[in-house]
C-alpha positions in Angstrom: -176.1 -209.3 -161.5 -177.4 -212.2 -163.4 -178.7 -212.3 -166.9 -182.3 -213.0 -165.8 -182.4 -209.7 -164.0 -180.6 -207.7 -166.7 -183.2 -209.1 -169.3 -186.1 -209.2 -167.0 -189.8 -209.2 -168.5 -191.8 -206.7 -166.4 -195.4 -205.8 -166.6 -196.7 -202.4 -165.1 -200.3 -202.4 -164.2 -201.7 -198.8 -164.0 -205.0 -197.3 -164.8 -203.5 -194.8 -167.3 -205.2 -193.7 -170.5 -208.0 -191.4 -169.3 -205.8 -188.1 -169.7 -204.4 -187.8 -166.0 -201.0 -186.6 -166.5 -200.0 -187.5 -162.9 -200.6 -191.0 -163.8 -198.6 -190.8 -166.9 -195.6 -189.1 -164.9 -195.7 -192.2 -162.8 -195.6 -194.7 -165.7 -192.9 -192.7 -167.2 -190.8 -192.5 -163.8 -191.3 -196.3 -163.2 -190.1 -197.2 -166.6 -187.3 -195.0 -166.5 -185.9 -196.0 -163.1 -186.2 -199.6 -164.2 -184.1 -199.1 -167.5 -181.6 -197.0 -165.7 -180.8 -200.0 -163.5 -181.7 -202.7 -165.9 -181.2 -201.5 -169.3 -182.0 -204.9 -171.0 -185.3 -205.3 -169.2 -188.2 -205.7 -171.4 -191.3 -203.6 -170.1 -195.0 -204.0 -170.9 -197.8 -201.8 -169.6 -201.3 -203.1 -168.7 -203.7 -200.1 -168.8 -207.2 -198.9 -169.4 -206.2 -197.4 -172.8 -203.8 -199.6 -174.2 -203.6 -197.6 -177.6 -202.8 -194.3 -175.9 -200.6 -195.8 -173.2 -198.3 -197.6 -175.8 -198.0 -194.6 -178.0 -197.4 -192.2 -175.2 -194.9 -194.3 -173.4 -193.2 -196.2 -176.2 -193.9 -199.8 -174.9 -196.2 -202.6 -175.7 -199.7 -202.2 -173.9 -202.6 -204.4 -173.2 -206.0 -203.9 -171.5 -206.5 -204.5 -167.6 -210.2 -205.1 -168.0 -212.6 -206.1 -170.8 -214.1 -202.6 -170.9 -211.6 -199.9 -171.6 -211.3 -196.2 -171.6 -210.7 -193.4 -173.9 -209.3 -189.9 -173.3 -211.7 -188.3 -170.8 -212.7 -191.8 -169.1 -215.4 -192.4 -171.9 -215.9 -196.0 -172.4 -213.5 -197.4 -175.1 -215.9 -200.4 -175.9 -215.7 -204.0 -175.3 -212.2 -205.6 -176.1 -213.8 -209.0 -177.2 -216.6 -207.5 -179.4 -216.1 -207.5 -183.0 -218.0 -206.6 -186.2 -221.1 -208.7 -186.6 -224.2 -208.9 -188.7 -227.8 -210.0 -188.2 -228.2 -212.7 -185.6 -224.6 -212.5 -184.5 -225.0 -208.8 -184.1 -228.2 -209.1 -182.0 -226.7 -211.7 -179.7 -223.6 -209.5 -179.2 -225.6 -206.4 -178.4 -229.0 -207.2 -177.0 -229.7 -206.3 -173.5 -232.0 -209.1 -172.9 -231.0 -210.6 -169.4 -231.5 -214.1 -170.6 -228.7 -213.5 -173.2 -226.8 -210.8 -171.7 -225.7 -212.7 -168.6 -224.3 -215.8 -170.0 -222.8 -213.6 -172.8 -221.0 -211.3 -170.3 -219.8 -214.4 -168.3 -218.3 -216.1 -171.6 -216.7 -212.8 -172.7 -215.1 -212.2 -169.1 -213.9 -215.9 -169.2 -212.4 -215.5 -172.6 -210.8 -212.3 -171.5 -209.2 -213.9 -168.4 -207.8 -216.8 -170.5 -206.2 -214.4 -172.9 -204.8 -212.3 -169.9 -203.5 -215.4 -168.2 -201.5 -216.3 -171.4 -200.0 -212.6 -171.4 -199.0 -212.7 -167.8 -197.2 -216.1 -167.9 -194.0 -214.9 -169.6 -193.4 -211.9 -167.1 -190.9 -212.2 -164.3 -192.3 -209.4 -162.4 -195.7 -207.8 -162.1 -195.8 -204.2 -160.7 -199.1 -202.5 -159.6 -198.0 -199.0 -159.6 -199.6 -195.4 -159.3 -201.5 -193.6 -156.7 -205.2 -194.4 -156.9 -205.1 -198.2 -157.4 -206.8 -199.5 -154.5 -209.9 -197.6 -154.6 -213.5 -198.7 -155.5 -214.1 -196.4 -158.5 -216.7 -198.0 -160.6 -217.6 -200.3 -157.8 -216.0 -203.5 -156.2 -216.2 -205.1 -159.6 -214.3 -202.3 -161.1 -210.6 -201.7 -159.9 -210.6 -204.0 -157.0 -211.7 -207.0 -158.8 -209.3 -206.2 -161.8 -206.3 -205.7 -159.4 -207.1 -209.0 -157.6 -207.4 -211.0 -161.0 -204.1 -209.9 -162.3 -202.4 -210.5 -159.0 -203.7 -213.9 -158.6 -203.0 -214.9 -162.2 -199.3 -213.7 -161.7 -199.1 -215.8 -158.4 -200.4 -218.9 -160.2 -197.8 -218.1 -163.0 -194.9 -217.8 -160.6 -194.5 -214.1 -161.3 -193.2 -211.9 -158.7 -195.7 -209.4 -157.4 -195.0 -205.8 -156.4 -197.3 -203.1 -155.1 -195.1 -200.0 -155.7 -196.2 -196.8 -153.7 -199.9 -197.4 -154.2 -202.6 -195.1 -152.6 -205.8 -196.6 -151.0 -209.1 -195.4 -150.5 -212.1 -194.8 -150.4 -212.9 -198.5 -149.6 -216.4 -198.9 -148.1 -218.2 -201.7 -149.8 -217.3 -205.1 -148.1 -216.4 -206.7 -151.4 -214.0 -203.9 -152.2 -212.3 -204.3 -148.8 -212.1 -208.1 -149.3 -210.7 -207.8 -152.9 -208.0 -205.3 -151.8 -207.1 -207.4 -148.8 -206.6 -210.6 -150.9 -204.7 -208.7 -153.4 -202.1 -207.3 -150.8 -201.8 -210.7 -149.2 -201.0 -212.2 -152.7 -198.1 -209.8 -153.2 -194.4 -210.3 -152.4 -193.6 -206.7 -151.7 -196.2 -203.8 -150.7 -195.3 -200.1 -150.2 -197.8 -197.2 -149.9 -197.4 -193.7 -150.8 -198.6 -192.4 -147.5 -199.3 -193.5 -144.0 -203.1 -192.9 -144.2 -203.1 -195.6 -147.1 -201.2 -198.0 -145.1 -203.6 -197.3 -142.0 -206.6 -198.0 -144.3 -205.0 -201.4 -145.4 -204.6 -202.3 -142.0 -208.1 -201.2 -141.1 -209.5 -203.6 -143.8 -207.6 -206.5 -142.3 -204.2 -206.6 -144.1 -201.6 -207.6 -141.6 -198.7 -208.2 -143.9 -195.5 -206.4 -144.0 -195.6 -203.0 -145.8 -193.7 -199.8 -146.0 -194.2 -196.2 -147.0 -192.5 -194.3 -149.7 -193.3 -191.1 -151.4 -195.4 -191.2 -154.7 -193.4 -192.5 -157.5 -193.8 -189.0 -159.3 -191.3 -187.6 -156.9 -188.6 -189.2 -158.9 -189.2 -186.9 -161.8 -185.9 -185.0 -162.8 -186.9 -181.7 -164.3 -184.2 -179.8 -166.4 -186.0 -176.6 -167.3 -184.5 -173.1 -167.9 -185.0 -170.9 -165.0 -187.6 -168.0 -165.5 -186.7 -164.9 -163.5 -189.7 -163.4 -161.7 -187.8 -160.1 -161.2 -188.8 -159.0 -164.9 -192.5 -159.5 -164.5 -194.8 -156.5 -163.6 -197.2 -158.9 -162.0 -196.8 -162.4 -160.3 -198.4 -165.2 -162.5 -200.9 -167.5 -160.5 -201.6 -170.8 -161.9 -205.3 -171.9 -161.2 -206.2 -175.5 -161.9 -209.9 -176.3 -161.4 -211.3 -179.9 -161.8 -214.8 -181.3 -162.6 -215.7 -181.9 -159.0 -217.9 -183.6 -157.9 -218.5 -185.2 -161.2 -214.9 -186.9 -161.0 -216.4 -189.1 -158.0 -220.3 -189.3 -158.6 -220.5 -192.3 -156.3 -219.3 -190.3 -153.4 -222.1 -187.8 -153.8 -224.9 -190.1 -155.3 -227.7 -188.6 -153.0 -226.9 -185.0 -153.9 -227.5 -182.6 -156.9 -224.0 -182.8 -158.6 -224.8 -180.0 -160.8 -225.6 -177.7 -157.9 -222.5 -178.6 -156.1 -220.4 -178.2 -159.3 -222.0 -174.7 -160.1 -221.5 -173.4 -156.5 -217.7 -174.8 -156.5 -217.1 -173.0 -159.6 -218.6 -169.6 -158.6 -216.5 -169.7 -155.3 -213.4 -170.5 -157.4 -214.2 -167.6 -159.8 -214.8 -165.3 -156.8 -211.3 -166.3 -155.4 -209.8 -165.7 -158.8 -211.3 -162.4 -159.2 -209.7 -161.3 -155.7 -206.3 -162.3 -157.0 -206.7 -160.0 -159.9 -207.7 -157.0 -157.6 -204.3 -157.9 -155.9 -202.7 -157.3 -159.3 -202.1 -160.8 -160.0 -201.9 -162.4 -163.5 -204.0 -165.5 -164.0 -203.0 -168.6 -166.0 -205.5 -171.3 -166.0 -204.4 -174.9 -166.6 -205.1 -178.6 -165.8 -203.1 -181.7 -165.0 -205.8 -183.9 -166.6 -206.1 -183.5 -170.3 -209.2 -185.5 -170.4 -211.4 -184.2 -167.5 -210.0 -180.6 -166.6 -210.6 -178.5 -169.9 -214.5 -178.4 -169.4 -214.1 -177.2 -165.9 -211.5 -174.4 -167.0 -213.7 -173.2 -169.8 -216.4 -172.9 -167.0 -214.4 -170.9 -164.8 -213.4 -168.8 -167.8 -217.1 -168.2 -168.5 -218.0 -167.4 -164.9 -215.0 -164.9 -164.5 -216.1 -163.1 -167.9 -219.8 -163.1 -167.1 -219.9 -162.4 -163.3 -216.7 -160.6 -162.6 -216.1 -158.9 -166.0 -212.4 -160.6 -166.3 -211.1 -162.0 -169.4 -208.6 -164.7 -169.3 -206.5 -165.9 -172.3 -207.9 -168.9 -174.0 -206.9 -172.1 -172.6 -204.1 -174.0 -174.5 -204.4 -177.6 -174.2 -201.8 -179.6 -172.4 -201.2 -183.1 -173.7 -198.1 -184.2 -172.0 -196.1 -184.4 -168.8 -193.5 -182.1 -170.6 -195.8 -179.6 -171.5 -197.5 -179.4 -168.1 -194.0 -179.0 -166.4 -193.1 -176.3 -168.8 -196.5 -174.3 -168.2 -196.1 -174.8 -164.5 -192.5 -173.5 -164.4 -193.6 -170.2 -165.8 -195.8 -169.7 -162.6 -195.0 -168.0 -159.6 -197.7 -169.6 -157.3 -200.0 -172.6 -158.0 -203.6 -173.2 -156.8 -204.6 -176.7 -157.6 -207.2 -179.2 -156.5 -205.4 -182.4 -157.7 -202.9 -184.6 -155.8 -200.4 -184.5 -158.5 -200.9 -180.8 -159.0 -199.3 -180.3 -155.4 -196.7 -182.9 -156.2 -195.6 -181.2 -159.4 -195.6 -177.7 -157.7 -193.6 -179.3 -155.0 -190.9 -180.6 -157.4 -190.9 -177.2 -159.3 -190.7 -175.4 -155.8 -193.7 -173.3 -156.6 -195.6 -172.3 -153.4 -198.9 -174.1 -153.5 -202.3 -173.5 -152.2 -204.6 -176.6 -152.4 -208.4 -176.9 -152.7 -208.6 -180.4 -151.5 -211.3 -182.6 -153.1 -210.0 -186.0 -151.4 -208.2 -186.7 -148.2 -205.0 -187.6 -150.1 -204.5 -183.9 -151.1 -205.1 -182.8 -147.5 -202.7 -185.5 -146.3 -199.9 -184.6 -148.7 -200.3 -180.9 -147.8 -200.0 -181.9 -144.1 -196.9 -184.0 -144.8 -195.4 -181.2 -146.5 -196.0 -178.8 -143.6 -198.5 -176.8 -145.6 -201.7 -177.8 -143.8 -202.5 -174.1 -143.3 -202.6 -173.5 -147.0 -205.2 -176.3 -147.8 -208.9 -175.8 -148.0 -211.7 -178.3 -148.4 -213.4 -178.1 -151.9 -216.9 -178.5 -150.3 -216.7 -175.7 -147.7 -214.1 -173.3 -148.7 -214.9 -169.7 -148.4 -213.4 -167.5 -151.3 -212.7 -164.6 -149.1 -211.0 -166.7 -146.4 -209.2 -168.4 -149.2 -208.0 -165.2 -150.5 -206.6 -164.2 -147.2 -204.8 -167.6 -146.9 -203.2 -166.9 -150.3 -201.9 -163.7 -149.0 -200.3 -165.4 -146.2 -198.8 -167.8 -148.6 -197.2 -164.9 -150.4 -196.1 -163.2 -147.3 -194.2 -166.6 -146.3 -192.9 -167.3 -149.7 -189.4 -167.6 -148.8 -190.0 -170.0 -145.7 -192.3 -172.1 -147.8 -189.9 -172.5 -150.7 -187.0 -173.5 -148.3 -189.4 -176.0 -146.5 -190.4 -177.6 -150.0 -186.9 -177.8 -151.1 -185.8 -179.6 -147.9 -188.6 -182.2 -148.2 -188.2 -182.8 -151.9 -184.5 -183.7 -151.2 -185.7 -186.3 -148.6 -188.5 -187.7 -150.7 -186.1 -188.0 -153.7 -183.5 -189.9 -151.5 -186.2 -192.2 -150.4 -187.5 -192.8 -153.9 -183.8 -193.6 -155.1 -183.2 -196.1 -152.2 -186.5 -198.1 -152.9 -185.8 -198.4 -156.6 -182.1 -199.4 -155.8 -183.6 -202.1 -153.5 -186.0 -203.6 -155.8 -183.9 -203.3 -158.9 -180.3 -203.6 -158.0 -178.2 -201.4 -160.5 -176.3 -203.3 -163.2 -172.7 -202.2 -162.7 -171.9 -200.8 -166.0 -172.3 -197.2 -167.9 -175.8 -196.5 -169.2 -176.0 -194.4 -172.2 -178.8 -192.1 -172.7 -179.4 -193.7 -176.1 -180.5 -196.9 -174.2 -183.5 -195.2 -172.8 -186.4 -194.5 -175.0 -187.0 -190.8 -175.8 -190.4 -190.9 -174.5 -188.9 -191.1 -171.1 -186.5 -188.2 -171.4 -186.9 -184.5 -172.7 -188.3 -182.1 -169.8 -188.1 -185.0 -167.4 -184.8 -186.2 -168.3 -182.9 -187.7 -165.5 -179.4 -186.8 -164.4 -179.4 -189.6 -161.7 -180.9 -192.7 -160.8 -184.2 -191.1 -159.5 
């Protein structure tokens, strides 16, 4: 192993910073796996919320785009705007199109110049995380930002890696063009599932690519085992989400509030049936920014419509906290992709209410398609029957999940070993930042 690889300067591009703990798990996993193999590597994050990402993961962090996020995906402001007064303030804030268009062009160019200076010292640029190749916020959002960073890296002679990314939806011609050009500009491409790879081919990408499990499958969880034998009632973890507000472009022509109210009402009806089956409910979320509001709405409907009181929601702010909370559950009901992934890692039988094809695709890949319902069309009574079936087949489901998890971990390890051939010397735990340990401390490479 040469010194250049040992001391590689690596950038990880990921849209972290909105509060999605699945994304943060992926960032921690990639950082940890690189440092386990190349302990002297210098790693930098390029994210949508540099302040939160840097603090959470203990590495330098810079913005992917000029407009950033705060927790909850609220606008974090303009990275190039400063404190101005008088005429300067008017020029910086006016919405007059005569001023706004050239102002935005100038700011974008200034941001690109700064970003290119940042990318030049890197040896490797990794586009990591599941939902990278989507058109959230439109073609000029994620698709454009990814293309620009990859092209800047190519110009600077930096190696470009797409690491187990998810793709879709991609409907706008510009989105398809930007994503296609980004993939062609890469040195290595892997997708997290076959449907993502198929979509890339459908939009015209004919380059070499591979499929590996989502990076979060490399999490190593060391938590005390909790015996369910001492419980009077099984604990069911329920994780609602703010659908369809999480993807308003998908349902732009419909009444989002009406869709949301109907979904929460059905979720509450299903939850009430679990109480009738003598189950104990635990409400939680895997997105610290977006899910708490949906959790409170579900609690309110359970109280007002079904006369069921649930314990006050305790905020979850880290992957470690989320894992500890989920480990205390016997079954998990979730709407989110990484809710399924983490339940799989913890070997908790999972029932999915799918808001996106990626959730249904993952459940099918795990052999659990019969325990997956569509978020828009599910019937609470039928969902309750499905849950009863899941309970009746708990042993078989756990055995199947355990076998597929072992296979996924082996694949993840093989890919990291290929991309970052391990340095042949002992790596002491002290060499790995504390932020990549604790509940997700690893006892192996993956």
